[in-house]
N, C-alpha and C positions, 0 to 999 in steps of 0.2 A: 504493500500500500504506500509506503514512504517513497518507493521508487516511482510509483505512478504519479504521486503529488509533485515530485521533482520534475516530471515531464509535462506539467500542466501547460496548456496553450493559452497564454495570457492575451493573445489577440482575440480570443473568444471570450474569456472570462471577464476581462476588464469592461468591454462595451456592454456585456450582459448585466454586470453589477451597476454600471452607470445608468442604464435604462430603467432598472427596477427602482433605483433611488429617485430618478426624475419622475417615474410613475407615481410613487408615493406622494411626492411633493405636489404634483399636478392634480391628483385625485383629491387631496386635502383642499387645495385652492379652489378647484372647480365645484366642490360639493358643500363647502362650509356655509355659504350664504343661504342656500336652500334649506339646509339643516337648521340654521338659526331661526329662519322665518317660521319653520314648522315646530319650533320648540325643543329641538334636540341639540346636543353638544356639537359644535362645528367640526370636531375632530373624529366623529364616528367612522365615516368612510375612510378617512386617511389612516386611522388606526387599523381598521380591518384590512386595508390594502397592505399595510406593513406586516400584519399577521399572515396574509396570503403569501407575501414575499418570503417570509421566514419559512413557511411550509414548503414553498417552492425551492428554496435553497436546500432544505432537508431532502426533498425528492431528487434534486440535482446531484447531491452528494451520494445518495443511494445508487442512482444509475451510473455514477462515475465509479463507485466502489465495486459494483458487481463485475464478475468476470465476464468478458465478452463471449466466452464459450457457452456460458449459461444463457445469455441473451439470444444467442444464435440457435439454441436447441429447439427442436420441434415442440417439446412439451411447453416451454415458456411461450412460444409464438401462438400455439393453440389456446393456451390459457388466456393470454392477453386479448387475442381476437375474439374468443368466446365471450368474455366479460363485456367487451364493447358492444357486441351484437345483442347480447341479452339486455343491456341497458337501453339500447335503441328500440328493441321490441317492447320493453316496459313502457316507454314513452307512447308508443302507438296504442298499447292497451289502455294507458291513462287517457289518451285522447278519445278512444271509443267509449270508455266508461263515463268520463266527466265532461267531454266535449269542450266547448268554448270556456267553461269554468276553469279549466286547467291551463288555458293559453295565457301567455305573456307577450304583449305586442304582436298578437295575431298568430303566434306559433307555440306549440307545446314542446318546448326544448329543454326544460329544466326538471330535475327531481329535487324536491324540497326536503332536506334532512334537518331542517330547523336551524342548525348551527352553520350550515353551508348549503348552497344550492349547486348541485352537480349538473353540469352540461355534458351529457354523454358524447355529443359531437366532438368535443375537445379530445376525449380519450380515444375516440374512433380514428381521429387524424393520425395520432402517433401509432396506434395499433396497426393501421393500414400501412404506414411506412415500414414498420418492423416486419410485417407479414410479406409485403412485396419484396423487401430486401432479402428476406430468407428464401422465398420461392424462386426469385429471379437469379439469386446467387448460384443455384443448382446448375444453371445453364452457363454461368461464368462467361457471359458475353458471346456465346456461340449459338446462333439460331440458324438452323438449316433452312434454305429456301424451300418454300412450299409447305413448311411445317410451322411457320411463325404463328398463324392463327391457332393452330392446334396446341402449341406450347403455351400460348398466352390466354387461352379460352377459360381455364379454371380460375386463375386470379382475376380475370376480367369479369366473370360471372359473379364471384364473391364481392368484388368491389362494387359491381352494379347493384347487388342486393343491398349493400350498405348505403349507397347513394339513394336508392329508392326509399329506404326507411327514413332517411333524413328529409327527403323531398316530401314525404307524407306529413311531416310535422306542421306546416311546411317551412323549410329553411332553404331558400334558393342559394344564398351565399355559401352556406355550409356544403351544399351539394356541389357547387362550382369548385370549392377548395378541394374536396375529395377527388373530383374529376381531374383537376390540375395535378394532383399528386400522382394519379395513375398515368396520365399522359407523359409527365416528365420522367417518372421512374421507368416506364416502358421504353421511352426513347433513349434513356441512358443505359439500358441494360444489354445493348448489343443489337437492337433492331436496326436494320439498314436505314440510313438517313432518308432515302427515297420513300420508303414505306411510312416512316414517321411523319414526313412532310405531307404525304397524301392524307394520313389520319388527321393532321392539324387543319388542313384545308377543308376536309369534309366536316369536321366538328365546327369550325368557324362558320362555314356556309349554313350548317344546320341551325346554329344559334341565331344567325342573322335572319334566316327565314322565319324562325319561331317568333322573334321580336317583332318583325314586320307584320306577321299574322295577328299577333296580340294587339298591336296598335290599330290596324285597319279593320279587323274583325269586330273587336270591341264587344264581346258577348256579355250579356246581362249578369250571368253568374260570376264573371270575373270582376265586373264593375263594383260589386259589393264587397269584394275581399280586401283585407288590409294590405296585402302584398301588391295588388293592382293599383291601389291608391298611392302607394309609395313610388311605384314605377312611373305613374302619370305625373306625380308631383316633381319627379326628377326631370321630366320633359318640359313641364310648365310650372316651375316653382312659385313665381310671383302671382300667376293667375289662380293657382290652387293653394295659396298660402294658408287659408282657413281649413283646407281639406287634406293636410298632410305635407304641405310645402314649407311649413314654418321652420323646421329644422334646417333645411338648406338655405333659406332666406336669411335666417339669423346667423348661420355659419358665415355667409358672405359679409354680413355686417361686422361680425367679430374680427374677421381677417382684415377688413378695411379699417376698422378702428385701431388695430394694432400697428399697422404700418410696418416699417422695417425693424424698429427697436422695441415696440410694445408699450403698453401703458403701465407696466410694472406688475410684478407678481402679486396676486390677490386683488387687483384693481379692475378686473373684467366687469363690464356692464351686462353682457349677454348671458352670463351665468346666473343672473339675478331674476330668474323666472322667464326669460325670453327664449333661451335655447333649452328645450326639454332634455332632462337627464344629461347635463353637460359633462359629467364625469365618466360616461361610458363611450359609445362609438364616436361622439363628436368632441372628445377631449382635445384633439389637435387644434380645433377652432379656438378653444380657450387658450391653449398654449400660444397660438399665433397672436391672439389679442394681448395677452399679458407679457409674452417674451418677444413678440414681433415675428415677422417672417423669418428673420435670421435665426431666432430661437427654434422655430418649427423646423427649419432646414437642418439645424444641428441634430435634432431628435431623429429626423428621417435619415440623416447622414450616418448616425450611429447604428441605426438598424441595417443600412446597406453595408456598412463596414463589417458588422457582425455576420451578415449573409456572405460577404466575400471571404471572410476568414474561414467560415464553415465550408464553403465551396472549395477553397484552397486545399483543405484537408482531404476532401473527397477526390479532387483531381489527382493528388499525389498518393492516394491510398493504394496499397498492394492488394487488398482484398476487395472483391466485388461487393460483398455485403457491406463493408465499411464505407465504400464509395457511395452506394445507393442510400444508405442511412443519411449520409451528409447531404446528398441531393434532395432527399425527401424532406428533411427538416428545413432546408433552405427554401424549398417550395412552399411549405406551410407559412413560414415567416414572410416570404415575398408576396404570396397571394393575399394574405391578411393585410399587409401593408398597402398593397396596390388597391384592394377593394376599399379600405378605410380612407386613404388619402384621396382616392378617386371620388368617393361619396362626399367628403368634406369640401372638395373643390367643385362639385357638381359635374364631374366628368363621367361618373358611373352612377347607376341607380343605388339608392340607400338599401343596403342588405342587412344592416345591424352587425356587421363584422367589426370587431374591436381592433384597436391598434396594439400590436404585440408589446407586452410588458408595461405599457403606459395606461391603457384603459382599466377601469375598475372591474374586477372579477377574479374569483378564486380559481375556478376550473381552468381558465385560460392561463393564468399565472403558473399554476402547479404543473400542468402538462407541458407548457413551453419550457419551464425550468427543467423538468425531467428530460426533455429533448436535448437541452443544452448539456446536461450531465452525460447523456448518452454520447453526444458528439465529442465532449471532452475526453470521455473514456476511449473512444475510437482514436482520437488524436494522440493521446498518451501511449496507447498500445502501438500505434504506427511508429512513433518516435523510438520506443524501446526496441521494437523489431529492427529498425534501421541501425540503431547503435549496436545491436547484437551481431548484425551482418558485418 
């Protein structure tokens, strides 16, 4: 264990620690005014985020300490994947039994354990990465022509079932993240570049046609759904400000108010009842208002530096499993960042995807921290192996 700690990759550890500290500060700042107005202590969410961060550090240490051989074992992969699938199935059962009473913001995505709300989707993301790394590692980058679909059909079907369960919640952002994990990990596993490109073009065309159909068909059963209202408010935020566009409109105001250097930490106006739940998926808007566009760029820059550092480990990895784990974890962080920043800037529909390590939330913090612990484990083992050689 001492030897593994000696080989820690600080290019991953340092930005991760900086991000969780910034997250605690921003959650406290973004939530304090709302809590005071409602008669609560202003530090409630900030303290909880600190507790989630400590729990996340504990999980990061556990995944860093575990032997990679154990994580690569069929037994662990089956156990991890089985638990995530059962939790997703439980949510569907909850939706069937309780209906809209169990929904939060239009989706049944959380299991309330009183002391913490578990979001099974977060567990499913990491479970899918570990499973695909395990199953694709068996081919070790070698897919015979004419047998690619045959070799990838089993993991594709399982991933498809997982995505379908998330879609039923309904969580379109979560489904898209799982799809991105599959696309990236399949593409990085030895599938010929031409085949991967055809897949990407086909998927892109399918998404474009679906979006076009939804906009022009405009069916009645979709018009009444929460998700459809959010999508239309993305297209026409100012016209539909009273019907779902308020978040995006007030996000624009927050970024405009902040300018380059911000109005100062704790001095945001939009967090005082204008921007709904400013400490969750729109926390970057508050950061831009209080710390300025430069402060927001620093936060996003730290996330991209972390992603690059993880990718670097994957690129130089000797093991296919190690490389795929790094690519999978990078995909989670990148897709979440892309969807969150895109929503805040009005470039993508609002999907409720949080900003990694910054937005308030226990499940996201703990699972992302476990992912970082796993990547640090891979990086340390790679360094030790290279020294041994």
